C-alpha positions as CSV (number, residue, x, y, z in Angstrom):
1,M,36.4,-3.1,-98.4
2,L,36.5,-1.6,-101.9
3,S,33.2,-1.1,-103.7
4,L,32.6,-1.9,-107.3
5,R,31.6,1.7,-107.8
6,F,35.3,2.4,-108.4
7,L,35.0,0.2,-111.6
8,S,34.0,1.9,-114.8
9,P,30.6,0.8,-116.4
10,T,32.5,-0.6,-119.4
11,T,34.6,-2.8,-117.1
12,L,31.5,-4.0,-115.2
13,R,29.8,-5.0,-118.4
14,R,32.9,-7.0,-119.5
15,V,32.9,-8.8,-116.1
16,R,29.2,-9.6,-116.4
17,N,29.7,-11.0,-119.9
18,W,32.7,-13.0,-118.9
19,L,30.9,-14.5,-115.9
20,F,28.0,-15.4,-118.1
21,V,30.3,-17.2,-120.5
22,G,32.0,-19.0,-117.6
23,T,28.6,-20.1,-116.2
24,V,27.6,-21.7,-119.6
25,L,31.0,-23.5,-119.9
26,A,31.1,-24.8,-116.4
27,S,27.7,-26.1,-115.5
28,G,24.1,-25.1,-115.0
29,T,24.1,-25.5,-111.2
30,A,25.5,-22.1,-110.5
31,V,22.8,-20.0,-112.2
32,G,21.5,-18.7,-108.9
33,P,24.8,-17.4,-107.6
34,W,25.7,-15.7,-111.0
35,T,22.3,-14.0,-111.0
36,S,22.9,-12.7,-107.5
37,L,26.4,-11.5,-108.5
38,A,25.0,-9.7,-111.6
39,H,22.5,-7.9,-109.4
40,A,25.3,-7.0,-107.0
41,A,27.3,-5.6,-109.8
42,D,24.3,-3.6,-111.1
43,D,23.8,-2.2,-107.6
44,E,27.6,-1.5,-107.3
45,S,27.4,-2.9,-103.8
46,A,29.3,-6.2,-104.1
47,S,32.9,-6.2,-102.9
48,L,35.9,-7.3,-104.9
49,D,36.5,-10.0,-102.3
50,A,33.2,-11.6,-103.2
51,L,34.1,-11.3,-106.9
52,E,37.4,-13.1,-106.3
53,R,35.6,-15.9,-104.4
54,Q,33.2,-16.3,-107.3
55,M,36.1,-16.3,-109.7
56,A,37.8,-19.1,-107.7
57,R,34.6,-21.1,-107.8
58,I,34.5,-20.6,-111.6
59,Q,38.1,-21.8,-112.0
60,A,37.4,-24.9,-109.9
61,E,34.4,-25.8,-112.1
62,Q,36.3,-25.1,-115.2
63,R,39.0,-27.5,-114.1
64,E,36.3,-30.2,-113.7
65,L,35.0,-29.3,-117.1
66,Q,38.5,-29.5,-118.6
67,K,38.8,-33.1,-117.3
68,T,35.5,-34.0,-118.9
69,M,36.5,-32.4,-122.2
70,L,39.8,-34.3,-122.0
71,S,38.0,-37.6,-121.7
72,M,35.8,-36.6,-124.7
73,Q,38.9,-35.7,-126.7
74,K,40.4,-39.1,-126.0
75,Q,37.3,-40.8,-127.2
76,I,37.0,-38.6,-130.3
77,A,40.7,-39.2,-131.2
78,A,40.3,-43.0,-130.8
79,H,37.1,-43.2,-132.7
80,R,38.5,-41.1,-135.5
81,A,41.5,-43.3,-135.6
82,A,39.3,-46.4,-135.7
83,L,37.3,-45.0,-138.6
84,T,40.5,-44.0,-140.4
85,H,41.8,-47.5,-140.1
86,G,38.7,-49.2,-141.4
87,G,36.2,-48.8,-138.7
88,K,37.4,-51.8,-136.6
89,A,39.9,-51.6,-133.8
90,G,42.5,-54.3,-133.5
91,T,42.9,-54.6,-137.3
92,P,45.8,-53.4,-139.4
93,T,45.8,-49.6,-140.1
94,T,46.1,-48.2,-143.5
95,S,49.8,-47.7,-142.8
96,G,50.3,-51.1,-141.4
97,H,50.1,-50.2,-137.8
98,H,48.2,-52.5,-135.3
99,V,45.6,-50.8,-133.2
100,L,45.3,-52.5,-129.8
101,T,42.5,-51.7,-127.4
102,A,42.4,-51.9,-123.7
103,R,40.0,-54.7,-123.8
104,N,41.3,-56.8,-126.7
105,A,44.8,-56.7,-125.1
106,A,43.8,-58.7,-122.1
107,T,45.8,-61.6,-120.9
108,A,42.8,-63.7,-121.7
109,P,39.5,-62.9,-123.3
110,G,37.3,-61.1,-120.8
111,T,40.1,-59.4,-118.9
112,E,39.8,-55.7,-119.3
113,N,42.3,-52.9,-119.4
114,T,45.3,-55.1,-120.2
115,L,47.1,-56.2,-123.3
116,H,46.6,-59.5,-125.1
117,S,47.2,-61.1,-128.4
118,G,43.7,-62.6,-128.5
119,E,41.1,-61.8,-131.1
120,P,40.2,-58.1,-131.4
121,E,36.9,-56.7,-130.4
122,T,35.0,-54.1,-132.4
123,G,35.3,-50.6,-131.0
124,I,37.6,-48.8,-128.5
125,S,37.4,-49.5,-124.8
126,F,38.3,-46.9,-122.3
127,G,38.5,-48.3,-118.8
128,G,39.1,-46.1,-115.8
129,D,42.6,-47.6,-115.6
130,T,43.8,-46.3,-119.0
131,T,46.9,-44.2,-118.6
132,A,48.6,-43.7,-121.9
133,M,48.2,-43.6,-125.6
134,D,51.2,-44.5,-127.8
135,T,51.4,-42.3,-130.9
136,H,53.0,-41.9,-134.3
137,A,54.4,-38.9,-136.2
138,G,53.9,-36.4,-133.4
139,H,50.3,-37.2,-132.6
140,G,49.3,-38.6,-129.2
141,M,49.3,-37.9,-125.5
142,R,51.7,-36.3,-123.1
143,H,51.9,-36.4,-119.3
144,A,51.4,-33.1,-117.6
145,S,53.3,-32.0,-114.5
146,D,50.3,-33.0,-112.3
147,G,50.4,-36.5,-113.7
148,S,47.3,-36.1,-115.9
149,I,47.4,-37.0,-119.6
150,Q,47.0,-34.2,-122.2
151,P,46.4,-34.6,-125.9
152,V,49.1,-33.4,-128.3
153,F,48.4,-32.9,-132.0
154,S,50.8,-31.6,-134.7
155,G,48.2,-29.3,-136.2
156,A,44.8,-27.9,-135.5
157,N,43.3,-29.4,-138.6
158,E,44.9,-32.8,-138.4
159,K,43.2,-36.0,-137.3
160,P,45.2,-37.9,-134.7
161,E,46.8,-41.2,-135.9
162,V,46.5,-43.5,-132.9
163,D,48.7,-46.6,-132.7
164,A,47.5,-48.1,-129.5
165,V,45.7,-47.6,-126.2
166,I,47.8,-48.9,-123.4
167,G,46.0,-50.2,-120.3
168,H,47.0,-49.1,-116.8
169,R,48.2,-52.6,-116.0
170,A,49.9,-53.4,-119.3
171,E,52.7,-50.8,-119.9
172,D,55.2,-53.6,-120.6
173,I,53.9,-54.5,-124.1
174,I,55.3,-52.7,-127.1
175,S,52.4,-51.3,-129.0
176,R,54.1,-50.6,-132.3
177,I,53.8,-54.0,-133.9
178,A,52.4,-55.1,-137.2
179,E,49.4,-57.5,-137.3
180,N,50.7,-60.8,-138.5
181,G,48.1,-63.2,-137.3
182,V,50.4,-64.3,-134.5
183,G,50.5,-61.3,-132.3
184,P,52.4,-61.0,-129.0
185,H,52.4,-63.7,-126.4
186,A,49.2,-64.2,-124.5
187,R,50.8,-63.7,-121.1
188,E,49.1,-66.6,-119.4
189,T,50.6,-69.2,-121.8
190,A,53.5,-71.2,-120.5
191,G,55.6,-70.0,-123.4
192,A,55.1,-66.4,-122.4
193,Q,55.9,-67.3,-118.8
194,A,59.2,-68.9,-119.9
195,A,60.1,-65.8,-122.0
196,G,59.5,-63.5,-119.1
197,A,56.1,-61.9,-119.7
198,L,54.8,-59.7,-116.9
199,G,51.6,-59.7,-115.0
200,D,48.8,-57.1,-115.2
201,H,47.7,-57.0,-111.5
202,G,50.9,-56.0,-109.7
203,V,51.5,-52.5,-111.0
204,F,52.7,-49.6,-109.0
205,H,53.3,-46.0,-110.1
206,M,56.1,-44.1,-108.4
207,G,56.1,-40.6,-109.9
208,P,57.1,-41.0,-113.6
209,V,58.2,-44.6,-113.2
210,T,55.9,-47.6,-113.4
211,L,56.9,-50.8,-111.5
212,I,55.3,-54.1,-112.8
213,L,55.5,-57.4,-111.0
214,G,55.4,-60.8,-112.7
215,G,56.2,-64.4,-112.0
216,F,54.6,-67.5,-110.5
217,L,54.8,-70.1,-107.8
218,D,55.7,-73.4,-109.3
219,A,55.4,-77.0,-108.0
220,S,56.6,-79.5,-110.6
221,T,57.4,-83.2,-110.6
222,V,58.8,-85.7,-113.0
223,L,58.5,-89.5,-113.0
224,E,61.0,-91.2,-115.4
225,N,62.1,-94.7,-116.2
226,R,65.8,-93.8,-115.9
227,H,67.6,-92.1,-113.1
228,I,68.9,-88.7,-114.1
229,A,69.7,-86.6,-111.1
230,S,68.7,-83.2,-112.6
231,G,64.9,-83.1,-111.7
232,T,62.7,-81.4,-114.3
233,F,65.8,-80.0,-116.1
234,N,66.7,-82.7,-118.7
235,Y,70.4,-83.1,-119.1
236,W,70.3,-85.5,-122.0
237,Q,74.0,-86.0,-122.1
238,A,73.7,-87.8,-118.7
239,M,71.0,-90.2,-120.0
240,P,72.5,-93.6,-119.0
241,Y,73.4,-96.6,-121.1
242,P,72.7,-100.2,-119.7
243,N,76.2,-100.4,-118.2
244,E,75.1,-98.0,-115.5
245,S,72.7,-99.1,-112.7
246,R,70.8,-95.8,-113.2
247,Y,69.5,-97.2,-116.5
248,H,67.6,-100.0,-114.7
249,T,65.7,-97.9,-112.1
250,N,62.8,-95.5,-112.2
251,N,63.2,-92.0,-110.7
252,F,60.8,-89.5,-109.1
253,E,61.7,-85.9,-108.2
254,G,59.7,-82.8,-107.3
255,S,60.6,-79.3,-106.5
256,A,59.4,-75.7,-106.2
257,R,62.8,-74.4,-107.1
258,Y,61.7,-73.0,-110.5
259,S,59.2,-70.6,-109.0
260,R,59.9,-67.2,-110.4
261,I,59.6,-63.5,-109.7
262,S,60.2,-60.6,-112.1
263,L,60.2,-56.9,-111.8
264,M,60.1,-54.2,-114.5
265,A,60.6,-50.5,-114.1
266,R,59.5,-48.4,-117.0
267,G,59.3,-44.7,-117.7
268,N,58.6,-42.3,-120.6
269,V,61.7,-40.3,-121.6
270,D,59.7,-38.1,-123.9
271,A,56.7,-38.4,-126.2
272,H,58.5,-40.9,-128.5
273,S,60.8,-43.0,-126.3
274,T,60.8,-45.1,-123.2
275,I,63.4,-46.7,-121.0
276,S,62.9,-49.8,-119.0
277,G,64.7,-52.3,-116.8
278,F,63.8,-55.9,-116.3
279,Y,64.9,-58.3,-113.6
280,E,63.8,-62.0,-113.5
281,M,64.9,-64.5,-110.9
282,D,64.3,-68.0,-109.6
283,F,65.8,-70.6,-107.3
284,G,67.3,-72.9,-109.9
285,A,70.9,-72.7,-108.6
286,G,72.2,-75.3,-106.1
287,A,74.7,-73.7,-103.7
288,D,77.2,-75.7,-101.7
289,T,74.9,-75.5,-98.7
290,T,71.9,-76.8,-100.5
291,D,70.5,-79.8,-98.6
292,A,68.3,-81.9,-100.9
293,Y,67.5,-84.3,-98.0
294,E,66.0,-81.8,-95.5
295,S,65.9,-78.1,-96.2
296,N,66.0,-78.0,-100.0
297,S,67.5,-74.5,-99.7
298,Y,68.2,-73.7,-103.3
299,A,70.0,-70.4,-104.2
300,F,68.4,-67.3,-105.7
301,R,69.8,-66.8,-109.2
302,M,69.6,-64.3,-112.0
303,R,67.8,-65.4,-115.2
304,Q,67.4,-62.0,-116.9
305,L,68.7,-58.6,-116.0
306,Y,68.8,-55.9,-118.7
307,L,67.8,-52.3,-119.6
308,A,66.1,-51.4,-122.8
309,Y,65.6,-48.2,-124.7
310,D,62.9,-47.9,-127.4
311,N,62.4,-44.9,-129.7
312,G,59.1,-44.9,-131.6
313,D,60.1,-41.9,-133.7
314,L,63.3,-43.4,-135.0
315,N,62.0,-47.0,-134.8
316,F,65.2,-47.9,-132.9
317,H,65.6,-50.3,-130.0
318,F,68.6,-51.0,-127.8
319,L,69.1,-53.6,-125.1
320,A,72.1,-54.1,-122.7
321,G,72.3,-56.8,-120.1
322,Q,71.5,-60.5,-119.7
323,A,68.6,-61.6,-121.8
324,W,67.6,-64.4,-124.1
325,S,70.1,-64.6,-126.9
326,M,69.0,-63.0,-130.2
327,L,69.5,-66.5,-131.7
328,T,66.4,-67.6,-129.7
329,P,63.4,-67.8,-132.1
330,G,60.8,-65.0,-131.7
331,R,57.2,-64.6,-132.5
332,I,56.9,-61.0,-133.5
333,G,59.5,-58.5,-134.5
334,I,62.8,-58.6,-132.5
335,I,61.3,-57.8,-129.1
336,P,62.4,-58.9,-125.7
337,R,60.0,-61.1,-123.7
338,Q,58.4,-62.2,-127.0
339,E,60.6,-65.2,-127.6
340,S,59.0,-68.3,-129.1
341,L,59.6,-70.9,-126.4
342,P,57.9,-74.2,-126.0
343,E,55.1,-74.6,-123.5
344,T,56.7,-77.7,-122.0
345,I,57.0,-78.2,-118.2
346,E,60.6,-79.4,-118.3
347,S,63.0,-76.6,-117.4
348,S,65.3,-77.5,-120.3
349,M,62.4,-76.9,-122.6
350,L,63.0,-79.2,-125.6
351,A,65.8,-81.1,-127.2
352,G,67.0,-79.1,-130.2
353,Q,65.6,-75.8,-128.9
354,T,67.9,-72.9,-129.8
355,W,68.6,-70.6,-126.8
356,A,70.9,-69.1,-124.3
357,R,70.6,-66.4,-121.7
358,Q,73.7,-64.2,-121.6
359,L,75.1,-60.7,-121.6
360,Q,74.5,-58.8,-124.9
361,F,74.4,-55.4,-126.5
362,R,71.6,-55.5,-129.0
363,F,70.8,-52.9,-131.7
364,V,67.5,-53.2,-133.6
365,K,65.8,-51.1,-136.3
366,D,62.4,-51.7,-137.8
367,F,61.1,-50.6,-141.1
368,L,57.9,-50.6,-143.3
369,Q,55.4,-49.9,-140.5
370,H,57.1,-52.3,-138.1
371,R,57.0,-55.3,-140.4
372,L,60.7,-55.6,-141.3
373,W,63.2,-55.8,-138.4
374,L,67.0,-55.9,-138.5
375,G,69.1,-56.7,-135.5
376,L,72.8,-56.9,-134.5
377,S,73.8,-58.4,-131.2
378,I,77.2,-58.6,-129.6
379,E,77.0,-61.4,-127.0
380,N,79.1,-63.1,-124.5
381,S,81.1,-66.0,-125.8
382,A,81.7,-69.3,-123.9
383,T,83.1,-72.2,-125.9
384,L,82.0,-75.6,-124.7
385,Y,85.0,-78.0,-125.3
386,D,85.1,-81.8,-125.4
387,T,88.5,-83.2,-124.4
388,T,87.9,-86.9,-124.6
389,G,91.2,-88.8,-124.7
390,F,93.2,-85.9,-123.2
391,T,94.1,-85.3,-119.6
392,N,92.2,-82.1,-118.6
393,N,93.2,-80.5,-115.4
394,A,90.7,-77.6,-114.9
395,G,91.2,-76.3,-118.4
396,A,94.9,-77.0,-118.7
397,V,95.0,-79.9,-121.2
398,T,98.0,-82.1,-121.4
399,L,98.8,-82.9,-125.1
400,P,100.5,-86.1,-126.3
401,N,103.6,-84.1,-127.4
402,G,104.1,-82.9,-123.9
403,K,102.8,-79.4,-124.4
404,T,99.9,-77.8,-122.6
405,A,96.8,-76.3,-124.2
406,T,95.0,-73.7,-122.0
407,I,91.3,-73.5,-122.8
408,S,89.8,-72.2,-119.6
409,S,90.4,-71.4,-116.0
410,N,88.4,-71.8,-112.8
411,G,86.3,-69.1,-111.4
412,T,87.5,-67.1,-108.5
413,G,86.0,-64.7,-105.9
414,L,82.3,-64.9,-105.7
415,T,81.9,-67.3,-108.6
416,N,81.7,-71.1,-108.3
417,D,84.8,-73.2,-108.9
418,A,83.9,-73.9,-112.5
419,P,85.7,-73.4,-115.8
420,F,85.4,-70.1,-117.6
421,S,86.5,-70.5,-121.2
422,N,89.3,-68.5,-122.7
423,E,87.7,-66.2,-125.3
424,I,89.3,-63.7,-127.6
425,A,86.1,-62.1,-128.9
426,P,82.4,-62.0,-128.3
427,D,79.9,-63.9,-130.5
428,V,78.4,-61.7,-133.3
429,I,74.8,-62.4,-134.2
430,A,72.7,-60.9,-136.9
431,K,69.0,-61.4,-137.5
432,V,66.3,-60.3,-139.9
433,A,62.6,-60.7,-139.0
434,W,59.6,-60.3,-141.3
435,D,56.0,-59.9,-140.2
436,P,53.7,-59.9,-143.2
437,S,50.0,-60.1,-142.8
438,W,50.2,-63.8,-142.1
439,G,53.0,-65.4,-140.0
440,H,56.3,-64.5,-138.5
441,Y,59.6,-65.4,-140.3
442,E,63.3,-65.1,-139.2
443,A,66.7,-65.7,-140.6
444,E,69.9,-65.4,-138.5
445,G,73.6,-66.0,-138.5
446,I,76.4,-66.2,-135.9
447,L,80.2,-65.9,-135.8
448,H,82.1,-67.5,-133.0
449,F,85.9,-67.6,-132.4
450,P,87.2,-70.6,-130.3
451,H,90.6,-69.7,-128.9
452,D,93.4,-71.3,-126.9
453,R,97.1,-71.2,-126.2
454,V,99.6,-74.0,-126.6
455,A,102.8,-73.8,-124.7
456,S,105.8,-75.6,-123.4
457,V,108.6,-74.4,-121.1
458,G,109.8,-71.1,-122.5
459,E,107.6,-70.8,-125.6
460,G,104.0,-70.7,-126.6
461,R,101.5,-69.8,-129.4
462,N,97.9,-68.6,-129.6
463,H,95.4,-70.3,-131.9
464,T,92.0,-69.0,-133.0
465,A,89.5,-70.8,-135.2
466,I,86.6,-69.2,-137.0
467,A,83.2,-70.9,-136.4
468,G,79.6,-70.0,-137.0
469,G,76.4,-70.9,-138.7
470,G,73.0,-69.9,-139.7
471,G,69.3,-70.8,-139.4
472,G,65.9,-69.4,-139.0
473,S,62.4,-69.9,-137.6
474,M,58.8,-69.3,-138.4
475,V,55.4,-69.2,-136.7
476,L,52.5,-70.1,-138.9
477,P,49.0,-69.1,-137.6
478,V,47.0,-71.9,-139.2
479,V,44.0,-70.6,-137.3
480,P,45.0,-67.1,-136.0
481,H,45.2,-67.0,-132.2
482,K,43.8,-70.6,-132.1
483,V,46.2,-73.0,-133.8
484,E,49.8,-72.3,-134.9
485,V,52.7,-74.3,-136.2
486,R,56.3,-73.4,-135.1
487,L,59.4,-74.4,-137.0
488,A,63.0,-73.5,-136.1
489,G,66.5,-74.7,-136.9
490,L,70.2,-73.8,-136.7
491,A,73.2,-75.4,-138.4
492,G,76.9,-74.7,-138.5
493,V,80.2,-75.5,-136.8
494,G,81.2,-74.6,-133.2
495,I,77.8,-73.6,-132.0
496,G,76.5,-76.7,-130.2
497,R,76.0,-74.9,-126.9
498,Y,73.2,-72.9,-128.3
499,G,71.0,-76.0,-128.2
500,S,69.3,-77.5,-125.2
501,V,71.2,-80.8,-125.4
502,L,74.5,-78.9,-124.8
503,L,76.5,-80.7,-127.4
504,P,80.1,-79.5,-127.6
505,D,81.3,-76.6,-129.7
506,A,84.9,-77.7,-130.2
507,T,87.5,-80.3,-129.4
508,L,91.3,-80.2,-129.8
509,K,93.7,-81.6,-132.3
510,S,96.5,-83.7,-130.8
511,T,98.7,-80.7,-131.3
512,G,96.4,-78.5,-129.3
513,E,94.6,-76.2,-131.8
514,P,90.8,-75.8,-131.4
515,V,88.7,-77.7,-133.9
516,P,85.0,-76.6,-134.2
517,I,82.6,-79.5,-134.3
518,P,79.7,-79.5,-136.9
519,S,76.2,-79.4,-135.4
520,V,72.6,-79.2,-136.4
521,Q,69.4,-78.7,-134.3
522,A,65.8,-78.3,-135.2
523,T,62.3,-78.2,-133.6
524,G,58.8,-78.4,-134.8
525,G,55.5,-78.0,-132.9
526,V,51.8,-77.6,-133.1
527,I,50.2,-75.4,-130.4
528,A,46.4,-75.0,-130.0
529,H,44.3,-72.8,-127.8
530,P,40.8,-74.2,-128.1
531,N,39.5,-71.8,-125.5
532,P,40.9,-69.2,-123.1
533,L,41.4,-71.8,-120.4
534,I,43.3,-74.5,-122.3
535,D,46.6,-74.8,-124.2
536,V,47.5,-78.1,-125.9
537,Y,50.9,-78.7,-127.6
538,G,53.0,-81.3,-129.4
539,Y,56.7,-80.9,-130.2
540,F,59.5,-82.8,-131.9
541,G,63.1,-81.8,-131.3
542,Y,66.4,-83.0,-132.7
543,Q,70.1,-82.1,-132.1
544,A,73.2,-83.8,-133.5
545,A,76.9,-83.3,-133.5
546,G,79.5,-84.4,-136.0
547,R,82.8,-86.0,-135.3
548,R,86.3,-84.4,-135.2
549,Y,89.2,-86.5,-134.0
550,S,92.9,-87.2,-134.3
551,N,95.4,-90.0,-133.4
552,Y,98.9,-89.6,-132.1
553,G,101.1,-92.6,-131.7
554,D,98.9,-95.2,-129.8
555,G,96.5,-92.5,-128.5
556,S,93.1,-91.6,-129.7
557,Y,91.8,-88.0,-129.2
558,G,88.9,-85.8,-130.1
559,Y,85.1,-86.3,-130.5
560,G,83.5,-89.4,-132.0
561,N,86.8,-91.2,-132.6
562,P,86.0,-94.7,-134.0
563,N,88.9,-96.1,-132.0
564,Y,87.1,-95.4,-128.7
565,S,85.8,-98.4,-126.9
566,N,82.0,-98.9,-126.6
567,A,82.3,-102.6,-125.8
568,G,80.9,-102.3,-122.3
569,C,78.0,-100.0,-122.9
570,E,75.4,-102.8,-122.9
571,V,76.5,-104.7,-119.8
572,E,75.8,-103.5,-116.3
573,L,78.9,-102.5,-114.4
574,S,81.1,-103.7,-117.3
575,T,84.8,-102.8,-117.1
576,L,85.3,-102.9,-120.9
577,G,84.6,-99.2,-121.3
578,C,81.8,-97.1,-122.7
579,T,83.0,-93.8,-124.2
580,A,79.9,-93.3,-126.3
581,N,80.3,-89.7,-127.5
582,T,76.7,-88.4,-128.3
583,R,75.9,-88.3,-131.9
584,S,72.3,-87.2,-131.6
585,V,69.4,-86.7,-129.2
586,M,65.7,-86.5,-130.2
587,E,62.6,-85.8,-128.2
588,A,58.9,-86.2,-128.9
589,T,56.4,-84.7,-126.4
590,I,52.8,-83.8,-125.9
591,G,51.1,-81.9,-123.1
592,A,48.4,-79.5,-122.0
593,W,47.8,-76.7,-119.6
594,Y,44.5,-75.9,-117.9
595,R,43.6,-72.7,-116.0
596,F,40.9,-73.7,-113.6
597,F,40.9,-70.6,-111.3
598,K,41.1,-67.0,-112.6
599,G,40.1,-63.7,-111.0
600,K,41.3,-60.7,-109.2
601,Y,43.4,-62.9,-107.0
602,G,45.3,-64.1,-110.1
603,T,45.4,-67.4,-112.0
604,V,45.9,-71.0,-111.0
605,E,46.9,-73.5,-113.7
606,A,47.9,-77.1,-114.0
607,G,49.9,-78.9,-116.6
608,A,50.7,-82.5,-117.7
609,Q,53.3,-83.7,-120.2
610,L,54.4,-87.0,-121.7
611,A,57.9,-87.1,-123.2
612,Y,60.1,-89.7,-125.0
613,S,63.8,-89.1,-125.6
614,R,66.4,-91.1,-127.4
615,R,70.2,-90.7,-127.3
616,D,72.5,-92.3,-130.0
617,A,76.3,-92.5,-129.7
618,W,79.0,-92.4,-132.4
619,K,80.2,-95.8,-133.4
620,G,83.3,-97.1,-131.8
621,Q,85.0,-100.4,-130.9
622,G,82.0,-102.5,-129.9
623,G,79.3,-100.7,-131.9
624,A,77.1,-97.6,-131.7
625,P,75.0,-97.9,-128.5
626,D,71.7,-96.1,-127.9
627,T,69.5,-95.4,-125.0
628,S,66.0,-94.0,-124.4
629,M,63.9,-92.5,-121.6
630,S,60.2,-91.9,-121.0
631,Q,58.9,-89.2,-118.6
632,I,55.7,-87.9,-117.1
633,F,55.7,-84.3,-115.9
634,L,53.1,-82.7,-113.7
635,D,53.0,-79.0,-112.7
636,F,50.9,-76.6,-110.6
637,R,51.4,-72.9,-110.9
638,Y,49.9,-69.9,-109.2
639,L,50.3,-66.6,-111.1
640,P,49.3,-63.9,-108.6
641,F,49.9,-61.0,-111.1
642,Q,47.9,-62.3,-114.0
């Protein structure tokens, strides 16, 4: 063992001074050992090994001190940010940013360490589950190699500008959003569940990647005064007229097939950008082996599956995969899983609702402190044709001049034997969204290109039509986070499939060229959240299609042709004919959801809905028939991850 007598007196004094400083920084519990060490140094009898052991102990205590200091730095940064932005967290910052707290971002008031659109609380809450702080302009937090979070500031004299505190169980919410009185979906609302909001309980961390579970177990029923064999999914085009026996009988159906599960993987690429993948599934598909009489074995199906990249430094967002179409109304920015969808129990949502879930490549940029959003989306096209009057053999339509128009072909391989439309180009959708201090407003447009080929033996020609339209939506927070009004609409030609009623996009001329059909759709609703446990809603929806038709010789073709026979629509089992192309469908509905259990085990809620729908047909030979339907929906849901 080497003695300290080999060290110079100057070195020994420096060691004693350094040990004294380390003692003051670490804690006051080690005064005794340091005193002993000092005496040992004075006597020059302590060994270097003993000194190294003491140094190791100091380092361990300094690490504990560093953790404490880090927690203090977080709180100082947050409080400074709160003071900078007006002294109240959860209100707009001076630059227009929205400061969210771990507490006010809960899925319902009273739930801590999660994100929520509820009313903000004063102050910044730091729960033990807090894991990240989103930042702006280079200020913020970074993850160290050991998984801990370290503060990062651009300059020593700068105060940190904090955008948000993200709770351990809420990494799925985008923090950089302006305060508009609407806010993001409260994740327990049925509208959020339909959009794909995630839970805050089922969160797992696998290295740098966070896995977040969402979804619910659903048991829904419908009682209706007409027989429509589609359960809680309303297919209004099949609403019967009196000539069908289904018109004269009630119908009850219940199922758990719309139970849902979702998974999101999310990781930080760097201090400013994240990448995420989202997968949402349910059992809404009916395979050939589905037995509705015994096993009710519905097939697992894909609802959403996409990856997203978000860069907070460039304010740029990219999405690729299957998601809600960008035409779908939103409630804040242009952000996935923040679509403005009705809280209805029916799986088809609402007549006149604008939506689709399909493949897309979406590019979004936001400006003016996240208040102005511009988006461009290239989306899968699928023209919905009506071929009334023609002979249609799986997409090969026989024309009255003897030629054949090819508009689609049947699926092959692992797909069902169903028509896939012949498309020459994707749909092109553009949207602008504006989030001022009150309300959310959108304007949008779409281009669509119906395409077919008309041929006879030895010759043929391609035909492409140009279709499209425009519309918009708004969310008006009459009483912020308590009562809101939603309005949305879309009008154009060749875009009927983007409405819940699924009115046709196009028909054919007697010579085979595609003819886009005019259409219009609109919805309006009032939604109230009187307390954290109850949601109440009322909606009205409307969708209509124009008429496009032609005549060739003695034949009548197209959509809404006045030569079609409607003479038998009012008589049960009549043989006189009932073509009755749909002119319009409207729906009026009211309902409510009540969350009667909530805790660490999740949330249990129940819903009830009354709906009235009416279908009107285009006038033909024998008049313009109409039909109606009344429905009662009941639903129970268990949300284990919320």
